[in-house]
Structure formats: C-alpha cells, structure tokens
VEXFI-151956 format. One record per residue (C-alpha): x, y, z; residue in one letter. Coordinates in nm, 2 decimals, decimal comma, padded with zeros to 4 digits. Layout:
<nodes>
<east = X	north = Y	up = Z	resn = a>
...
</nodes>
This chain:
<nodes>
<east = 01,39	north = -00,12	up = -06,98	resn = m>
<east = 01,33	north = 00,24	up = -06,87	resn = t>
<east = 01,61	north = 00,49	up = -06,83	resn = a>
<east = 01,57	north = 00,49	up = -06,45	resn = d>
<east = 01,61	north = 00,11	up = -06,44	resn = m>
<east = 01,92	north = 00,13	up = -06,66	resn = e>
<east = 02,08	north = 00,39	up = -06,43	resn = r>
<east = 02,00	north = 00,17	up = -06,13	resn = l>
<east = 02,15	north = -00,13	up = -06,30	resn = l>
<east = 02,46	north = 00,06	up = -06,39	resn = a>
<east = 02,50	north = 00,18	up = -06,03	resn = r>
<east = 02,46	north = -00,18	up = -05,90	resn = l>
<east = 02,73	north = -00,30	up = -06,14	resn = r>
<east = 02,97	north = -00,03	up = -06,01	resn = e>
<east = 02,90	north = -00,10	up = -05,64	resn = y>
<east = 03,19	north = -00,22	up = -05,43	resn = e>
<east = 03,11	north = -00,34	up = -05,08	resn = p>
<east = 03,27	north = -00,17	up = -04,79	resn = f>
<east = 03,60	north = -00,33	up = -04,70	resn = d>
<east = 03,75	north = -00,17	up = -04,39	resn = g>
<east = 04,05	north = -00,40	up = -04,40	resn = a>
<east = 04,14	north = -00,29	up = -04,75	resn = a>
<east = 04,12	north = 00,07	up = -04,64	resn = i>
<east = 04,34	north = 00,02	up = -04,35	resn = l>
<east = 04,59	north = -00,18	up = -04,55	resn = d>
<east = 04,63	north = 00,11	up = -04,80	resn = d>
<east = 04,65	north = 00,36	up = -04,51	resn = v>
<east = 04,91	north = 00,15	up = -04,33	resn = e>
<east = 05,12	north = 00,10	up = -04,65	resn = a>
<east = 05,15	north = 00,48	up = -04,69	resn = l>
<east = 05,19	north = 00,59	up = -04,34	resn = l>
<east = 05,39	north = 00,31	up = -04,19	resn = d>
<east = 05,60	north = 00,21	up = -04,48	resn = g>
<east = 05,85	north = 00,34	up = -04,72	resn = a>
<east = 05,75	north = 00,58	up = -05,00	resn = a>
<east = 05,57	north = 00,40	up = -05,28	resn = p>
<east = 05,75	north = 00,36	up = -05,61	resn = d>
<east = 05,67	north = 00,61	up = -05,88	resn = e>
<east = 05,48	north = 00,35	up = -06,09	resn = e>
<east = 05,25	north = 00,27	up = -05,79	resn = d>
<east = 05,15	north = 00,63	up = -05,72	resn = v>
<east = 04,85	north = 00,65	up = -05,96	resn = e>
<east = 04,70	north = 00,32	up = -05,85	resn = e>
<east = 04,73	north = 00,42	up = -05,48	resn = l>
<east = 04,58	north = 00,75	up = -05,56	resn = a>
<east = 04,29	north = 00,58	up = -05,73	resn = m>
<east = 04,23	north = 00,35	up = -05,44	resn = r>
<east = 04,25	north = 00,62	up = -05,18	resn = l>
<east = 04,01	north = 00,84	up = -05,38	resn = r>
<east = 03,77	north = 00,54	up = -05,39	resn = g>
<east = 03,80	north = 00,48	up = -05,02	resn = h>
<east = 03,74	north = 00,85	up = -04,95	resn = s>
<east = 03,43	north = 00,86	up = -05,17	resn = m>
<east = 03,29	north = 00,56	up = -05,01	resn = q>
<east = 03,35	north = 00,69	up = -04,65	resn = l>
<east = 03,20	north = 01,03	up = -04,74	resn = v>
<east = 02,89	north = 00,86	up = -04,89	resn = q>
<east = 02,85	north = 00,66	up = -04,57	resn = i>
<east = 02,89	north = 00,97	up = -04,36	resn = a>
<east = 02,64	north = 01,17	up = -04,56	resn = v>
<east = 02,39	north = 00,89	up = -04,57	resn = a>
<east = 02,41	north = 00,87	up = -04,19	resn = n>
<east = 02,37	north = 01,25	up = -04,14	resn = g>
<east = 02,72	north = 01,29	up = -04,00	resn = a>
<east = 02,78	north = 01,58	up = -04,23	resn = d>
<east = 02,60	north = 01,84	up = -04,03	resn = q>
<east = 02,77	north = 02,18	up = -04,04	resn = t>
<east = 03,01	north = 02,25	up = -03,76	resn = g>
<east = 03,07	north = 01,89	up = -03,66	resn = t>
<east = 03,40	north = 01,70	up = -03,66	resn = e>
<east = 03,26	north = 01,48	up = -03,93	resn = a>
<east = 03,17	north = 01,78	up = -04,14	resn = s>
<east = 03,53	north = 01,90	up = -04,12	resn = r>
<east = 03,66	north = 01,55	up = -04,21	resn = l>
<east = 03,43	north = 01,52	up = -04,50	resn = i>
<east = 03,54	north = 01,86	up = -04,64	resn = q>
<east = 03,90	north = 01,77	up = -04,60	resn = m>
<east = 03,84	north = 01,44	up = -04,78	resn = a>
<east = 03,67	north = 01,61	up = -05,07	resn = r>
<east = 03,94	north = 01,88	up = -05,09	resn = t>
<east = 04,22	north = 01,63	up = -05,10	resn = l>
<east = 04,03	north = 01,40	up = -05,34	resn = r>
<east = 04,00	north = 01,68	up = -05,59	resn = a>
<east = 04,36	north = 01,77	up = -05,59	resn = e>
<east = 04,56	north = 01,69	up = -05,90	resn = e>
<east = 04,85	north = 01,44	up = -05,85	resn = m>
<east = 05,17	north = 01,64	up = -05,87	resn = p>
<east = 05,43	north = 01,53	up = -06,13	resn = d>
<east = 05,71	north = 01,54	up = -05,87	resn = d>
<east = 05,74	north = 01,21	up = -05,69	resn = h>
<east = 05,81	north = 01,36	up = -05,35	resn = g>
<east = 05,51	north = 01,59	up = -05,37	resn = q>
<east = 05,29	north = 01,31	up = -05,50	resn = a>
<east = 05,39	north = 01,09	up = -05,20	resn = v>
<east = 05,31	north = 01,39	up = -04,97	resn = g>
<east = 04,96	north = 01,42	up = -05,12	resn = l>
<east = 04,91	north = 01,04	up = -05,10	resn = l>
<east = 05,00	north = 01,05	up = -04,73	resn = r>
<east = 04,77	north = 01,35	up = -04,66	resn = r>
<east = 04,49	north = 01,15	up = -04,84	resn = m>
<east = 04,57	north = 00,84	up = -04,63	resn = a>
<east = 04,55	north = 01,05	up = -04,31	resn = c>
<east = 04,22	north = 01,19	up = -04,42	resn = s>
<east = 04,08	north = 00,85	up = -04,50	resn = v>
<east = 04,21	north = 00,71	up = -04,17	resn = n>
<east = 04,06	north = 00,99	up = -03,97	resn = d>
<east = 03,72	north = 00,97	up = -04,14	resn = l>
<east = 03,72	north = 00,58	up = -04,10	resn = h>
<east = 03,80	north = 00,61	up = -03,73	resn = d>
<east = 03,54	north = 00,88	up = -03,68	resn = h>
<east = 03,27	north = 00,68	up = -03,85	resn = l>
<east = 03,37	north = 00,36	up = -03,67	resn = g>
<east = 03,36	north = 00,54	up = -03,33	resn = a>
<east = 03,01	north = 00,66	up = -03,40	resn = h>
<east = 02,89	north = 00,31	up = -03,52	resn = n>
<east = 02,83	north = 00,42	up = -03,88	resn = f>
<east = 03,04	north = 00,13	up = -04,01	resn = l>
<east = 02,93	north = -00,23	up = -04,00	resn = r>
<east = 03,28	north = -00,36	up = -04,02	resn = q>
<east = 03,60	north = -00,20	up = -03,90	resn = t>
<east = 03,94	north = -00,37	up = -03,88	resn = a>
</nodes>
C-alpha cells in the first residue's frame, strides 16, 4: 500500500459524519443549563472543538470563508476560541466553554441558513 493510500485510509477511519443534533445538544447544555461539573469540562471542550473543526471545514469547502464576509468572521472566531488553552479555574473554563458554544451555534446557524448543511436540527 502506498503512503498516499495509507493517509487516505487513516483519514477515513477518523471520519465522523455530520451530526447537527449532537452539536445543538452540546450547545444547549452549555447555554441553557447549569454550569457543567469540573470533571465534565475537558470532555465538553473536546466535543466543542470537534464540532468547531467540522463546521469550519464545511464552511471552507463551500467557499464561505471569503475575506470580509460574516462567515469569515465566524470562522476566525471559531479558530481563535478552539486554540485557547482551557483555564484551570472552573469559572473561567465554563466561560470559555460557553463562548465556544456560542461560536459553534452561530457558525452552525449561518451555514444552515445558507444551505451548506445537509441536516440541521
């Protein structure tokens, strides 16, 4: 098997299909509910980062990332928040999670409104 084929196979194994309902469930849990417990912060951060990466990939693949557009701003915000280190302080960590959830929600809504998503909840 060639190196290119091995890379492609590895990417296919890592692929997770788009799940708009899961995105909105995580967003709702953070924005409409009580603050998550400390032991749940890292898992939520990992899921939100994954949602953010997937939505940014969809946006870029559809050309929604053109400079100066609303999508471009949302993509930049998603990338910035995704790169932030999770604070040790629980209150600050919850604040970052909620900002990430808002970013994911805004990008999801924007992509859905412009018919870039096949499924939105």
